[in-house]
C-alpha positions as CSV (number, residue, x, y, z in Angstrom):
1,M,26.6,-55.1,-17.4
2,T,23.7,-52.9,-18.7
3,E,23.5,-52.4,-22.1
4,P,23.6,-48.7,-23.3
5,P,20.4,-47.4,-24.4
6,S,19.8,-47.4,-28.3
7,P,19.9,-44.4,-30.4
8,Q,16.0,-44.6,-30.6
9,E,15.7,-44.5,-26.8
10,V,18.3,-42.0,-26.6
11,A,15.7,-39.7,-29.5
12,V,13.0,-40.5,-27.3
13,A,14.6,-39.5,-24.0
14,T,15.9,-36.1,-25.3
15,S,12.7,-35.4,-27.4
16,A,10.9,-35.9,-23.9
17,L,13.2,-33.5,-22.6
18,R,13.0,-30.7,-25.3
19,T,9.2,-31.2,-25.1
20,E,9.2,-30.4,-21.5
21,A,11.4,-27.3,-22.0
22,T,9.2,-26.2,-24.6
23,E,6.2,-26.3,-21.9
24,W,8.3,-24.8,-19.2
25,D,8.7,-22.1,-21.9
26,H,4.9,-21.6,-22.3
27,Q,4.4,-21.2,-18.4
28,S,7.2,-18.7,-18.0
29,R,5.3,-16.6,-20.8
30,A,2.0,-17.2,-18.8
31,M,3.7,-16.1,-15.6
32,S,5.2,-12.7,-17.6
33,T,1.7,-12.0,-18.6
34,I,0.6,-12.2,-15.2
35,S,3.2,-10.1,-13.9
36,T,2.3,-7.5,-16.4
37,A,-1.4,-7.7,-15.8
38,V,-0.8,-7.4,-11.5
39,A,1.5,-4.5,-12.3
40,A,-1.4,-2.6,-14.0
41,M,-3.6,-3.3,-10.7
42,E,-1.7,-0.3,-8.6
43,L,-4.1,2.2,-7.4
44,G,-3.5,5.7,-7.3
45,R,-4.9,8.0,-4.2
46,L,-7.8,9.4,-6.6
47,E,-8.8,6.0,-7.8
48,A,-9.2,4.6,-4.5
49,G,-11.7,7.3,-3.5
50,L,-12.9,6.3,0.1
51,F,-10.4,3.5,0.7
52,Q,-7.1,5.9,0.5
53,L,-5.8,4.0,4.1
54,I,-5.4,0.7,1.9
55,V,-3.6,2.1,-0.9
56,A,-0.4,1.9,0.4
57,P,-0.5,-1.7,1.8
58,Y,-2.6,-2.6,-1.4
59,N,0.5,-1.5,-3.8
60,D,3.1,-3.4,-1.9
61,L,1.0,-6.5,-2.3
62,V,0.6,-5.6,-6.1
63,A,4.4,-4.9,-6.3
64,A,5.2,-8.1,-4.2
65,V,3.0,-10.5,-6.8
66,T,4.4,-8.6,-9.7
67,A,7.9,-9.3,-8.6
68,R,7.1,-12.8,-7.6
69,A,5.4,-13.8,-10.9
70,A,8.6,-12.1,-12.7
71,E,10.9,-14.1,-10.6
72,G,9.0,-17.2,-11.8
73,S,8.9,-16.4,-15.3
74,A,12.7,-16.0,-15.1
75,A,13.3,-19.3,-13.6
76,M,11.2,-21.0,-15.5
77,T,12.9,-19.8,-18.6
78,Q,16.0,-21.2,-17.0
79,I,14.4,-24.6,-16.2
80,G,13.6,-24.9,-20.2
81,Q,17.3,-23.9,-21.0
82,T,18.5,-26.5,-18.6
83,L,16.6,-29.4,-19.9
84,R,17.5,-28.3,-23.7
85,T,21.3,-28.2,-22.6
86,V,20.9,-31.6,-20.8
87,A,19.2,-33.0,-24.0
88,D,22.2,-31.6,-26.4
89,T,24.8,-32.9,-24.1
90,Y,22.9,-36.7,-24.1
91,D,22.6,-36.3,-27.8
92,A,26.1,-35.0,-28.2
93,E,27.8,-38.0,-25.8
94,D,25.6,-40.4,-27.4
95,K,26.9,-39.4,-31.0
96,A,30.3,-39.6,-29.8
97,G,30.0,-43.0,-27.9
98,E,31.1,-41.5,-24.8
99,H,29.2,-43.8,-22.7
100,R,30.7,-47.0,-24.4
101,I,34.1,-45.1,-24.4
102,R,33.9,-44.8,-20.4
103,N,32.4,-48.0,-20.0
104,V,29.3,-46.5,-18.0
105,Y,26.8,-49.0,-18.6
């Protein structure tokens, strides 16, 4: 039978999870910045000048990229939250001796 991890090993694992969660949060903010920047790239007919034929397709593309970047930002935030929840659960179970009680190892 495998021995359960030591408290130090659990701390290393949960610390790594929280570090990764922080990285996902940073990337989420970056995607949000991209979404905002792309949204500002929409063209009006006057701005397009001679290229008025491309205004609608161009703005459709801008809207699509903006939406996908916003979705990516939200998903990255959720990933970070999930990693923190996993780390918190692991810490709580380790403190409660859950794995030892259930003889999981």
